[in-house]
C-alpha positions in Angstrom: 72.7 240.4 32.7 71.8 240.4 36.5 73.3 238.9 39.4 69.9 237.0 40.4 71.1 234.1 42.8 67.5 233.3 43.8 66.5 232.5 40.4 69.4 230.1 40.1 68.5 228.3 43.4 64.9 228.1 41.7 65.7 226.6 38.5 66.9 222.9 37.4 69.5 223.5 34.6 70.4 221.5 31.7 74.0 222.1 32.3 76.1 223.9 34.6 79.5 225.4 33.8 82.0 225.8 36.3 84.5 228.7 35.6 84.3 231.6 33.5 87.5 231.9 31.7 87.6 231.6 27.7 86.5 227.9 27.8 83.7 228.2 30.2 82.4 231.3 28.6 82.5 229.6 25.1 80.8 226.6 26.3 78.3 228.4 27.8 77.7 230.5 24.9 77.4 227.6 22.4 75.1 225.5 24.8 72.9 228.4 24.9 72.8 228.6 21.0 71.4 224.9 21.3 68.7 226.0 23.3 69.9 224.4 26.7 69.1 225.9 30.1 72.7 226.8 31.2 74.3 228.1 34.4 77.5 229.6 34.4 79.4 230.2 37.8 82.7 231.6 38.6 84.6 231.8 42.0 85.8 235.3 41.0 85.2 237.5 38.3 84.6 236.4 34.8 88.0 236.0 33.0 89.8 237.1 36.1 92.9 234.3 35.9 94.8 232.5 33.2 92.5 233.5 30.4 93.4 237.0 31.1 97.1 236.4 31.1 98.8 235.9 27.7 100.3 237.3 24.9 96.8 237.8 23.4 97.6 236.1 20.3 95.0 234.0 18.5 97.2 231.2 16.7 96.7 229.5 13.5 98.8 226.5 14.8 101.7 227.3 12.4 104.2 225.6 14.6 102.2 222.3 14.3 103.9 221.9 11.1 107.1 220.6 12.8 105.3 217.5 14.1 102.8 217.3 11.0 100.1 218.1 13.3 97.7 219.2 10.6 94.6 218.3 12.2 95.4 220.4 15.1 96.3 223.2 12.9 93.1 222.9 11.3 91.3 223.1 14.8 93.1 226.2 15.5 92.5 228.0 12.1 88.7 227.5 12.3 88.6 228.5 16.2 90.5 231.6 15.2 88.2 232.8 12.4 85.1 231.8 14.7 86.6 234.2 17.3 87.3 236.8 14.7 83.9 236.8 13.3 82.3 236.8 16.8 83.9 239.8 18.1 85.9 241.6 15.1 85.8 244.8 17.3 88.1 243.1 19.6 90.5 241.6 17.6 93.1 242.7 14.5 95.1 241.0 11.9 99.2 240.7 13.2 102.1 240.3 11.2 104.5 237.9 12.7 108.3 237.9 11.7 110.9 235.0 12.5 114.5 235.7 11.3 115.8 232.4 9.5 119.2 231.4 10.4 121.2 228.3 9.0 119.6 225.4 6.9 117.5 223.6 9.9 114.0 223.5 10.8 114.2 227.4 11.7 116.3 227.7 8.4 115.1 229.9 5.0 114.4 226.7 2.9 112.2 225.0 5.5 110.2 228.3 6.7 109.6 229.1 3.0 108.0 225.6 2.8 106.2 226.2 5.8 104.6 229.5 4.7 103.4 227.9 1.4 101.8 225.0 3.5 100.3 227.5 6.0 98.5 229.2 3.2 97.2 226.0 1.6 95.9 224.8 4.8 94.4 227.9 5.8 92.7 229.0 2.4 89.3 229.6 4.2 91.0 231.6 7.0 89.2 234.8 5.8 85.9 233.3 5.1 83.3 235.4 6.7 85.4 238.0 8.0 85.1 241.8 7.5 87.5 242.9 5.0 89.8 244.9 7.3 90.2 241.8 9.5 91.6 239.7 6.7 94.9 237.8 7.3 97.2 238.2 4.4 99.5 235.2 2.9 102.8 234.6 4.4 106.1 235.8 2.7 109.7 236.1 2.9 112.0 238.8 3.7 115.4 239.2 2.4 118.4 239.5 4.6 118.4 243.3 4.1 114.6 243.6 4.6 114.8 241.6 8.0 117.6 243.7 9.3 115.6 246.7 8.6 112.4 245.6 10.4 114.3 243.7 13.2 117.5 246.2 13.8 120.0 244.8 16.2 120.0 241.0 15.5 123.2 239.5 14.4 123.5 239.2 10.8 125.8 236.1 11.0 124.3 233.1 9.3 120.9 235.3 8.5 119.3 234.3 5.5 116.2 236.6 5.7 112.8 236.1 7.7 109.6 234.5 7.2 106.3 236.6 7.7 103.0 235.0 8.7 99.8 236.5 10.0 97.7 235.7 13.1 95.4 237.7 14.9 95.8 239.9 18.2 93.2 240.0 20.9 93.2 243.6 21.8 91.5 243.1 25.1 90.9 239.4 25.9 88.9 240.3 29.0 86.3 242.0 27.1 86.4 239.3 24.3 85.6 236.8 27.2 82.8 239.0 28.5 81.4 239.2 25.3 80.7 235.6 25.1 79.4 235.6 28.7 77.0 238.6 27.7 75.8 237.0 24.5 75.1 233.8 26.5 72.9 235.6 28.9 71.0 237.2 26.2 70.2 233.8 24.8 69.2 232.8 28.0 71.8 231.7 30.1 72.1 232.6 33.8 75.7 234.0 34.3 76.9 234.7 37.8 80.3 235.8 39.3 81.8 235.4 42.7 80.0 232.0 43.2 82.4 229.0 44.2 81.3 225.4 44.0 82.7 223.8 46.8 81.5 220.1 46.2 79.4 218.1 43.6 77.1 215.3 44.4 75.6 212.8 42.1 71.8 212.7 42.8 70.1 209.3 43.8 68.1 209.9 40.6 69.2 211.6 37.6 71.3 214.8 37.9 74.0 216.4 39.8 73.7 218.7 42.9 76.2 221.4 43.2 77.1 222.9 46.8 77.7 226.6 46.0 79.2 229.5 48.2 78.5 233.2 47.6 82.0 234.7 47.9 80.3 237.9 48.9 78.2 237.1 51.6 79.3 233.5 52.8 75.9 232.4 52.1 75.7 228.4 51.1 73.0 226.9 48.9 72.8 224.5 46.3 71.8 224.3 42.5 70.8 221.4 40.3 71.8 220.2 36.7 71.7 217.3 34.3 75.2 217.8 33.4 78.2 219.6 34.8 81.4 221.0 32.5 84.4 221.8 34.8 86.3 224.5 33.0 87.8 225.9 36.1 91.5 225.7 34.9 94.0 224.6 37.3 91.2 224.6 39.9 89.6 221.8 38.2 91.4 219.4 40.3 89.5 220.7 43.4 86.5 219.1 42.1 87.7 215.7 41.1 84.9 213.2 41.9 87.4 210.5 43.4 90.3 211.1 45.6 92.4 208.3 44.3 95.8 207.8 46.0 97.1 206.5 43.1 96.1 209.2 40.8 98.9 210.8 39.0 98.3 214.6 40.0 98.5 217.1 37.1 101.9 218.9 36.6 101.5 222.8 36.1 103.8 225.2 34.8 103.4 229.0 35.1 103.9 231.2 32.0 105.0 234.6 32.6 104.8 237.6 30.3 105.7 241.3 30.9 104.5 244.4 29.5 107.2 247.2 28.9 107.0 250.9 28.4 109.1 250.7 25.0 107.9 250.0 21.4 110.5 247.7 20.4 108.6 246.8 16.9 105.8 249.0 15.7 104.7 247.1 12.6 104.9 243.2 13.5 105.6 240.7 16.3 108.9 239.4 16.2 110.0 235.9 17.4 113.6 235.4 18.3 115.3 232.3 19.5 118.3 232.0 21.8 121.6 231.3 20.0 122.4 227.9 21.9 125.6 226.0 20.8 123.5 222.6 21.0 120.4 221.8 19.0 118.4 220.9 21.8 115.2 222.8 23.0 116.0 226.6 23.0 114.0 229.3 24.4 111.9 231.5 22.0 110.5 234.8 22.8 107.7 236.8 21.2 107.8 240.4 21.3 104.4 241.9 20.5 103.5 245.6 19.8 100.5 246.6 21.8 98.4 249.9 22.3 101.0 252.0 20.1 103.4 252.7 23.4 103.9 249.1 24.9 105.4 245.7 23.9 104.4 242.5 25.4 107.2 239.9 25.8 107.2 236.2 26.8 106.6 233.5 27.5 108.9 232.3 30.6 107.8 228.9 31.7 108.8 227.5 35.0 107.2 224.2 36.6 104.8 225.5 39.6 102.8 224.5 42.3 99.2 225.4 41.8 98.8 225.8 45.5 101.1 228.7 45.4 99.7 232.3 44.7 100.2 233.4 41.5 100.3 237.0 42.4 102.4 239.0 43.0 105.4 237.7 41.2 108.5 238.2 42.6 110.9 240.9 41.1 113.5 238.1 40.7 111.3 236.0 38.3 110.5 239.3 36.5 113.9 240.2 36.2 115.1 236.6 35.2 112.7 237.1 32.0 114.1 240.5 31.4 117.8 239.3 31.6 116.6 236.6 29.1 115.2 239.2 26.5 118.4 241.2 26.7 120.4 238.2 26.0 118.3 237.3 23.1 118.0 240.7 21.9 120.6 243.2 23.5 119.0 246.1 21.6 115.9 246.0 23.6 118.4 247.2 26.9 115.8 246.6 29.1 115.8 247.3 32.9 113.2 246.5 35.6 111.9 250.0 35.6 110.9 249.7 32.0 108.3 246.9 33.1 104.7 248.5 33.8 102.6 245.2 34.1 103.1 241.4 34.0 100.6 238.6 32.9 100.9 234.8 34.5 98.8 231.9 34.5 99.0 228.1 34.7 99.1 225.6 31.9 99.1 221.6 32.3 102.3 220.0 31.4 103.2 216.6 29.7 103.5 214.0 32.6 106.9 212.9 30.9 108.4 216.7 30.8 111.7 216.7 32.3 112.3 217.4 35.7 116.3 218.4 35.1 117.4 221.5 36.6 117.3 224.1 33.7 115.0 222.0 31.6 112.4 223.9 29.9 108.8 222.6 31.1 107.1 220.7 28.2 103.3 221.6 28.0 100.5 219.4 27.2 100.2 219.3 23.4 96.3 219.9 23.5 93.3 220.4 25.5 91.8 217.2 26.9 88.4 216.4 28.2 88.1 213.9 31.1 84.9 211.9 31.1 84.3 211.2 34.7 81.6 208.7 33.9 84.0 206.5 32.4 86.9 207.2 34.8 85.5 207.7 38.0 81.8 206.5 37.7 80.2 209.9 38.2 78.1 210.3 35.2 77.3 213.3 32.9 80.3 215.0 34.6 83.2 216.4 32.2 86.4 218.3 33.0 88.4 220.3 30.5 92.2 220.6 30.8 92.6 223.5 28.4 96.0 224.8 27.2 95.0 227.2 24.5 93.0 230.2 24.3 92.4 230.1 20.3 90.8 226.5 20.4 88.3 227.0 23.0 85.3 227.2 20.6 86.4 224.0 19.3 86.9 222.3 22.5 83.2 223.6 23.4 82.0 221.9 20.4 83.4 218.6 21.3 82.5 218.8 25.0 79.0 219.5 24.3 78.6 216.2 21.9 78.8 214.3 25.2 76.1 215.8 27.0 72.9 213.8 27.4 70.0 214.9 25.1 67.5 217.1 26.7 64.2 218.9 26.0 65.0 221.8 23.5 68.5 220.3 22.2 69.4 220.6 18.6 72.5 219.8 17.1 72.7 222.5 14.5 74.4 225.7 15.6 73.0 229.3 14.4 75.6 231.5 13.1 73.8 234.7 13.5 74.2 237.0 16.3 71.4 237.5 18.9 68.1 238.8 17.0 68.0 242.6 16.9 71.3 243.4 17.3 72.4 244.9 14.1 75.3 247.5 13.9 75.0 250.7 12.1 77.9 252.8 10.4 76.6 255.7 12.8 77.1 253.5 15.8 80.6 252.2 14.5 81.8 256.0 13.9 81.2 257.2 17.4 82.8 256.7 20.7 80.8 253.8 22.0 80.4 252.2 18.8 84.0 251.8 18.3 84.7 250.5 21.5 81.6 248.1 22.2 80.3 247.3 18.5 76.7 246.1 18.7 76.5 246.7 22.4 76.7 250.5 21.8 72.9 250.9 21.8 72.7 249.5 25.3 75.8 251.5 26.6 75.3 255.1 24.9 72.2 255.9 27.1 74.5 255.5 30.0 77.3 257.5 28.6 74.6 260.3 27.4 73.4 260.6 31.2 76.7 260.8 32.5 79.4 261.9 30.0 82.3 263.1 32.0 85.6 261.5 31.4 87.3 259.9 34.1 90.7 260.1 33.1 93.0 262.9 31.2 93.2 260.5 28.0 89.3 260.5 27.7 89.1 256.6 27.5 86.3 256.3 30.3 83.2 258.2 31.1 81.1 258.1 34.4 78.5 256.6 32.4 80.6 253.6 31.5 81.1 252.9 35.0 77.5 253.2 35.5 76.6 250.7 32.9 79.3 248.0 34.0 77.4 247.9 37.7 73.8 248.2 36.3 74.5 245.5 33.6 77.7 243.7 33.9 78.0 242.5 37.5 80.9 244.6 38.9 81.4 243.9 42.5 84.7 245.4 43.3 87.0 248.0 41.9 89.3 245.5 40.4 86.4 244.6 38.1 86.5 247.8 36.4 90.2 248.5 36.4 91.2 244.9 35.0 88.5 243.5 33.2 85.6 245.8 32.0 88.3 248.6 30.8 91.7 248.9 29.5 92.6 251.2 32.6 95.0 249.0 34.3 96.1 246.3 32.1 99.3 247.8 30.8 100.2 250.0 33.7 99.0 251.2 37.1 96.3 254.3 36.4 96.9 257.4 38.2 95.6 258.0 41.7 93.0 260.2 40.6 91.6 257.9 38.2 91.6 255.0 40.7 89.9 257.4 43.2 87.1 258.7 40.6 86.1 255.1 39.8 86.4 253.8 43.3 84.0 256.8 44.6 81.3 255.9 42.0 81.2 252.4 43.3 81.3 253.5 46.9 78.2 255.7 46.3 76.4 252.8 44.6 77.3 249.9 47.1 77.5 252.3 50.0 81.0 251.6 50.8 82.5 253.1 53.8 86.1 254.6 53.8 87.5 251.2 55.2 85.9 249.6 52.5 87.2 252.2 49.9 90.8 251.6 51.1 90.2 248.0 51.0 89.5 247.9 47.3 92.2 250.4 46.5 94.8 247.9 48.4 93.4 245.2 46.2 94.3 246.7 42.9 97.5 248.0 43.9 98.8 244.6 45.0 98.4 243.4 41.4 101.2 245.8 40.5 103.6 244.5 43.2 106.6 244.8 42.9 106.5 247.0 40.2 105.9 250.0 42.1 105.7 251.6 45.6 102.2 251.9 46.8 101.2 255.2 48.2 101.9 256.0 51.9 98.0 256.0 52.7 97.7 252.5 51.5 99.0 249.8 54.0 99.8 246.5 52.0 
């Protein structure tokens, strides 16, 4: 996968996809499977914003049973299975426990019925999955068993707990990148750090996009027959009509934190605040991650999308820490326990309450805006996405709306790229376990430069060389946050940051000033969790 901008300028595309998060990546991949000439552009790096900032759970839609949302539940189950089949090396089954109190919607009787319905509705949840990725049937725990697995919760009114299984994406960033890489192998052109500034409907058929290279400032144009905007909250910047009567989308910022404590080792635990009234209560998920960390969230507040998401203020992080300690005092968390945080924007319902203290009410499902019908801008569509799991389903829906072009076929191949076959030997070695079928491409780079960059032996010099040559790395942050796990749980040691930075500097010819700038940009992502070193001015 090369960053060939000149080729993009010289090609007319069947489809332009704007935004390289999970939604844009799945649209690009599925469109490429259908034989379309696809161009995917992202203003930053792939999976650089909201798609990377979540609890990383692929949900099967269990909570939709409360509103009898069976269709939405089936969409979630099918999409979760599709993602697990697509990249089994990047996902694993996750047990989820919810203690049952009283006899209401979260009580023992209703939750037991919910488990039975969930298993029935998801009978095909394991079809086509490797055996070690199977999601077991749900079951119940007695009060004693619940207290053993979730120690420290109140026993008053506790009847036991319900257990169901979802999937955990170990690395959401590489999962999105895998869709991008496979789309590229199918013929798509995928380019990062290229921002679409405007869209113009051509006098004839097609749409012209005005593009700016974020690295050089160069401006140029690309043409496509169809455009699908998957730019997340930024999709509003490319609305074709600035209608003063249009009701702007309201956004909620979701905040999750990563803590250096293993609160629960075998399962994610959902705990709800014990409120006196029966109104909407806050519920937090505590997800075990990478052996010694726990991800906790999500805390939502209404948020202006024009404001910077990073860094998050200390008071906002502490608000979530205090919330966790109130719901689960045994956690006994302090600010010093927080090693990282994730945050992103999600669309709210238009009628969500605005009263102080109200919980933002998120949109119920992703929606597709047909700008041909709404604004008279033909063959232009925007996606307001809310859920990582259902991205493949939404991609299928929107691709049905693009106009037929040469080479289009409605059938979707289920096989991988021809020639990509995984051997047991590959899966047993270092590169195979990390990269599965991509190991055959990466291994020569590792063999040529096998030196370790960190004491934990999680990254080699050869891998960084591969990221530069084959995965369009342009900044230090691309390696630290998105091509590897180095910085997604806590700030890497200074020597690791410097080692990676020097490899990039040698390749790109960065001077000392540029190297310092790159380090500064990475360290800013950890503010206010730690004080930057004295030699970095922020």
